[in-house]
N, C-alpha and C positions, 0 to 999 in steps of 0.2 A: 378813449383816443390812443389810435395804435400808430404807432411811427412804423415808418420803412424807409428803406436806402432808394433812391432813385438816380439810376443810370440812364440818362435820355427818355426813352419811353420803359423803358422795363422798370420794375417798382419790386423791391424784398423785402416782404413784410421781417419785422423787428418785434413789436411788442410796445408794452407800455412805456411813457416817458420815466417813469421810477426804475422800471426794468434796465431800460440802458444805462439811466444814471447810476446802477448798483454795478453794471458794469468796468465800468469808467473806473467809480471809487473802490472797485475791488483792485484794479490796475493798479494808480494811482498811490492807494495803503501800502498794498502787498508788495507791488515791484519797485515802484520807483523813489527809493527811499532820497532822492537829493532833490524830491519835489516834483509836481506835476509837468509832465512833458521832457523830462531831464534824460528818461531812456528813448520813450518813444515818442519822439515830437510831433510825428505827421499822425498818427494814430490819438495823441490825448490834446493834441492842439487843435488841429485842422479839423478832423475827425468831428469833436468833441465842439467844436465851433460851427459847425454844419455843412461841413463840406471838404472835400477831399479834391483837388484838381487832379487833372489824368496825368499831368506831368511826375506828380510822385506816388502814381498807384504802384508801381514796380517797389520803390521803396516800403512805400506801406504793407505791401505783403511780405516785406522780409521783417516788417517792424511784428506782424501779425503772428508768423511763425515762432517768434523768440516769444512771445507773450504767449502762446499756447506749450510751449517747451516751459517757461516756466509757471504760467496756471496748474499744469499737469503734477507738479510736485507740490501744488499745496491741498491739503484734503477741506471740502464742501465746507465745514465749520469755519472755515477761514472767510468766509464772503462777506463783504463790505457793503451793506446796502446804500449807504449814503454817508457821502466825505464827510459833509458837514455835521453828519451827526453820528457819529460813530456809534453809538448804542442802538441805533435804528436795528430793526430787524426785518427780513423778508415777510410778507403778508400769510405764507406759511411754514413760517417758523421754522422747525427741525424737519418736517415730515416732507422728504422729498426721495425722489424713486432711488431704490437701491444700484438702479444704473449709473447714476451719478458717482464716481468714483474719486473726481477732485473738480478743481474750478473749472479746469479745460472745459469740461463736460458739465458742468453747471448749469450754464447760463443758456435756454433751451427758447424757442422763440416763441411767440402766440400762436403760428401754427407748425408747431412742433420741431423744428428743425435748430439743429445745432447753431448758433449764434455766428462762433467760428470760421463754419464753413458759409454761413449766410455771407459773411463779411467777404471771405476768400472771393465767394461766387461774384459778388457788386465788384469788387477791384480788377477781377479777371474781367469784365466783362466791361469797365472803364480800359484797360488798355486794350482789349479788342474793337472797340468802338470809339477812341481818344475823346471819351465825354467825361467828365467829372461824376464823381460819387456824393451824394448829397444827402443830408436828410430830410424826411419830411413830413 
């Protein structure tokens, strides 16, 4: 089962639930030393909870940019696949493309797009249409 972001009638493919959980897990363990949602409350609480209201989309874009900058300083081997089981490894192990140079470009959707760019596009659509972003 693949997840997607939905903004009104527009859909943005993400991938499996475990893939999206890994993205949240990596942020929680590597960037939020004060606990879940302390640095990025809209992304980590609202989006993880299932939706970002369009009124929070602009602030969510700011959080997303800070996440991108901070992930770009971390090598791919710092990925956290499951915050509940830190010993869990990605299904592909360490076999990743040489194009992946940091955690900022580690997460690629099931249709081959950069997850951060997909999130940015969905939030932009939310601002444009004044519709919430929901995980479906």
